[in-house]
C-alpha positions in Angstrom: -5.5 108.0 39.8 -4.9 111.2 37.9 -1.4 112.5 37.2 -2.0 115.2 39.5 -3.0 112.9 42.4 -0.1 110.5 41.6 2.5 113.2 41.9 1.1 114.6 45.0 1.1 111.0 46.5 4.9 110.8 46.0 5.5 112.6 49.2 4.0 109.5 51.1 7.1 107.3 50.1 10.4 106.6 51.7 13.2 105.3 49.4 16.7 104.3 49.9 19.2 104.6 47.1 22.4 102.6 47.6 25.3 102.8 45.2 28.2 104.6 43.7 28.1 108.4 44.9 29.8 110.8 42.3 30.2 114.5 42.4 29.7 116.2 39.2 31.9 119.4 38.6 31.0 121.7 35.7 33.3 124.4 34.5 31.5 126.5 31.9 33.2 129.1 29.6 33.9 130.2 26.1 36.5 129.3 23.6 37.9 131.9 21.3 41.4 131.1 21.0 44.0 128.4 20.5 46.9 127.9 22.8 50.3 129.1 21.5 51.8 126.2 23.5 49.9 123.4 21.9 47.2 123.0 19.3 44.5 122.9 21.7 41.6 125.3 22.6 41.7 127.5 25.5 38.6 127.8 27.8 38.1 131.1 29.3 36.4 129.9 32.5 33.1 132.0 33.4 31.8 129.9 36.2 31.8 126.6 37.6 29.5 124.5 39.8 29.0 121.2 41.6 26.0 118.8 41.4 25.2 115.5 42.7 26.0 112.6 40.3 25.6 108.8 40.2 23.5 107.3 43.0 23.4 110.6 44.5 21.6 112.0 41.4 18.9 109.1 41.6 18.4 110.4 45.2 18.1 114.0 44.2 15.5 113.2 41.5 13.5 111.6 44.1 13.9 114.3 46.7 12.9 117.0 44.0 9.6 114.9 43.5 9.0 115.4 47.4 10.0 111.8 48.2 11.8 111.2 51.5 15.1 109.9 49.9 17.9 108.6 51.6 21.4 107.5 50.4 23.9 105.0 51.2 27.3 104.4 49.8 31.0 105.3 50.4 32.8 108.6 50.0 36.2 109.9 50.6 37.1 111.9 53.8 38.2 114.9 51.7 37.2 118.2 50.3 34.9 116.6 47.8 33.4 114.4 50.2 32.4 117.4 52.2 31.1 119.2 49.3 28.9 116.0 48.5 27.5 116.1 52.2 26.7 119.8 51.7 24.7 119.2 48.5 22.9 116.2 50.2 21.9 118.6 53.0 20.7 121.4 50.6 18.4 118.9 48.8 17.2 117.3 52.2 18.5 113.8 51.2 19.1 111.8 54.4 22.7 110.6 54.5 22.9 108.4 57.6 23.9 105.5 55.4 27.0 107.2 54.0 30.4 105.9 55.1 33.6 107.9 55.0 36.7 106.3 53.9 40.1 107.9 54.4 41.8 105.4 52.2 40.1 106.2 49.0 38.9 109.5 47.2 35.5 110.5 46.6 34.6 110.1 43.1 34.6 113.3 40.9 34.0 113.9 37.3 34.8 117.3 35.8 33.4 118.4 32.6 34.5 121.5 30.7 31.8 123.0 28.5 31.8 125.8 26.1 28.7 127.1 24.4 26.6 124.0 25.5 29.3 121.7 24.1 31.5 119.4 26.0 35.1 119.7 25.4 36.6 117.4 27.9 35.8 115.3 31.0 38.4 114.3 33.6 37.7 111.7 36.1 39.3 111.3 39.6 38.5 108.2 41.2 39.3 104.7 42.7 37.3 101.9 41.1 38.6 99.1 43.1 36.0 97.3 45.3 35.1 99.0 48.6 36.7 97.3 51.7 35.1 94.6 53.5 34.9 97.0 56.4 32.7 99.3 54.4 30.9 96.4 52.9 29.8 95.3 56.5 29.1 99.1 57.5 26.5 99.1 54.6 25.0 95.9 55.6 24.7 96.8 59.2 23.1 100.0 58.4 20.5 98.4 55.9 19.7 95.4 58.1 18.9 98.0 61.0 16.9 100.5 58.8 15.3 98.3 55.9 11.8 98.5 57.3 11.8 102.2 57.1 11.7 102.2 53.4 9.1 101.6 51.0 11.7 100.1 48.4 15.4 100.1 47.6 17.2 101.2 44.3 20.7 100.0 43.4 22.6 102.6 41.4 25.7 100.8 40.1 28.4 103.0 38.3 31.2 100.4 38.5 33.0 102.8 41.1 33.6 100.0 43.7 30.4 99.6 45.8 29.2 96.5 44.0 32.6 95.6 43.0 34.2 92.2 43.0 35.0 91.2 46.5 34.9 88.1 48.8 31.2 88.7 49.4 28.9 90.1 46.7 27.2 93.2 48.4 24.4 93.4 45.7 23.4 89.7 46.4 23.4 90.3 50.1 21.1 93.4 49.6 18.8 91.5 47.6 18.6 88.5 50.0 18.0 90.9 52.8 15.3 92.7 50.9 13.5 89.5 49.8 13.4 88.5 53.3 11.7 91.6 54.2 9.3 92.0 51.3 10.9 95.0 49.8 11.2 95.5 46.1 14.7 96.2 44.7 15.2 98.4 41.3 18.7 98.3 39.6 20.6 100.5 37.4 23.3 98.0 36.4 26.7 98.3 35.0 29.4 95.9 33.9 29.4 92.6 31.9 28.1 90.5 34.7 24.6 91.0 35.7 24.2 87.9 37.8 24.7 89.7 41.0 21.4 91.4 40.4 19.5 88.1 40.3 16.2 88.3 42.0 15.8 92.1 41.5 12.3 93.5 40.7 13.4 95.5 37.8 16.5 96.3 35.7 16.7 99.5 33.8 19.6 99.6 31.2 20.4 101.4 28.0 20.7 99.7 24.6 24.5 99.5 24.5 24.6 98.1 27.9 22.2 95.5 27.3 23.9 94.7 23.8 27.1 94.3 25.8 25.4 91.6 28.0 23.6 90.0 25.2 26.6 89.9 22.9 24.2 90.9 19.9 22.8 94.0 18.2 19.4 95.2 19.2 18.2 96.7 16.0 14.4 95.8 16.1 11.7 95.5 18.6 11.7 91.8 18.0 15.6 91.7 18.9 14.9 93.6 22.1 11.9 91.7 23.3 13.8 88.5 22.8 16.8 89.5 24.6 14.9 91.3 27.3 13.1 88.1 27.9 16.3 86.1 28.3 17.7 88.5 30.9 14.3 88.6 32.7 14.3 84.6 32.9 17.9 84.2 33.8 18.0 86.8 36.5 14.4 86.0 37.7 13.2 89.6 37.4 9.9 90.8 37.4 10.4 93.2 34.6 13.2 94.6 32.2 13.4 98.1 30.9 15.6 99.0 28.0 16.0 102.5 27.2 16.5 103.5 23.3 17.8 107.1 23.3 16.0 108.9 20.5 13.8 105.8 19.9 12.3 105.9 23.3 12.1 102.8 25.7 10.6 99.2 25.8 9.6 97.4 29.0 8.9 93.5 29.3 7.3 92.1 32.4 7.1 88.6 33.6 3.7 88.1 32.1 5.2 88.5 28.8 3.5 92.0 28.3 5.5 94.3 26.4 5.2 98.1 26.3 6.7 100.6 24.0 7.0 104.5 24.5 8.5 106.8 21.8 10.9 109.3 22.9 9.5 112.7 24.0 12.2 115.1 24.1 11.6 118.2 21.7 15.4 119.1 21.8 18.4 117.1 23.2 21.1 119.2 24.8 22.6 116.7 27.2 22.0 113.2 28.0 24.0 113.0 31.3 22.0 111.6 34.1 18.9 110.7 32.1 19.3 107.1 33.1 19.0 108.1 36.8 15.9 110.1 36.0 14.3 107.1 34.4 15.5 104.7 37.2 14.2 106.9 39.9 10.8 107.7 38.1 9.9 104.1 37.4 11.0 102.8 40.7 8.8 105.5 42.4 5.9 104.7 40.3 5.9 101.0 40.7 6.5 101.5 44.5 3.3 103.8 44.4 1.3 100.7 42.8 1.1 102.0 39.4 0.8 100.0 36.2 3.7 98.9 34.2 2.5 101.1 31.5 1.9 104.2 33.4 5.3 103.7 35.3 7.2 103.6 32.0 5.4 106.4 30.5 6.0 108.7 33.3 9.7 107.7 33.3 9.7 108.4 29.5 8.2 111.9 30.0 10.9 112.8 32.7 13.8 111.5 30.4 12.4 114.0 27.6 12.5 116.7 30.0 16.1 116.3 31.6 17.8 115.6 28.2 16.7 119.2 27.4 18.7 120.7 30.2 22.4 121.0 30.3 24.4 118.7 32.7 23.2 116.5 35.5 19.6 117.6 35.9 16.2 116.6 37.7 12.7 116.9 36.7 10.3 118.9 38.9 6.7 118.1 39.7 5.2 120.9 37.7 7.2 119.9 34.6 6.2 116.3 35.0 2.6 117.3 35.1 2.7 119.9 32.3 4.3 117.5 29.8 2.8 114.2 30.5 0.6 112.4 27.8 -0.8 109.2 28.5 
């Protein structure tokens, strides 16, 4: 299948993203003065904007590639929750699986940026595990709707959806998906990945993987060795490790390893790049593409989004123009 045909085929797929929904707030301005009140810079605010982040950014990446994307998670019943819903509607992302919780705030990350440089990030969030009531609401929604989707993506940002509770939501989702023959792709967080056991693929960056392995991943041999351990212990079909400026490496269950060098011409901002990689590789594998093709398309997409400021997505024409097999 040609790259053009593959990209056109994306509109045939329905994908559900489950996870931590984040609202990214950007405050753009200039810095020309130091405050007389304290030795700090003064940001002269020029504009601010809101963007979808976390699991919502994964869904937005899919929607911008014409996938029928749906989102499931928990938001607060507040101003920022309303803004999130507004942005989801703008991008035509289905949100029937979203639960509102008036006992916890929506997660918001505010970034102050001057001349393309990040000055400060302020997070407002509640990272405690979601309540058992919301846990049950998510499972009720998924149980009734799972056959409407071609695959599932779990986007874990350690903001509570997959947090510690009396019942592990991630494992319940994976067991339900296995029962219905649905592949589950995961963007993991934290130091205990056992909750993702049985997933089809995990996509993590080097530092996240090193934290799990307890060792440095300096060479390709290091990466392959540790990726194989994770793959076997968690009964995955594949493990993808993104390596920043060194590209990415994928190892599958058949002990086939694939490496792609980074394609970014210039790196402005890596925020959200992992979301783009997770969405692209999941979509390509759901579409029946080969491991190598899926990884290379995801690598191409990552090279595009890191050239943009802030949480961004890749568009079909950008993907087609920049893809080199």
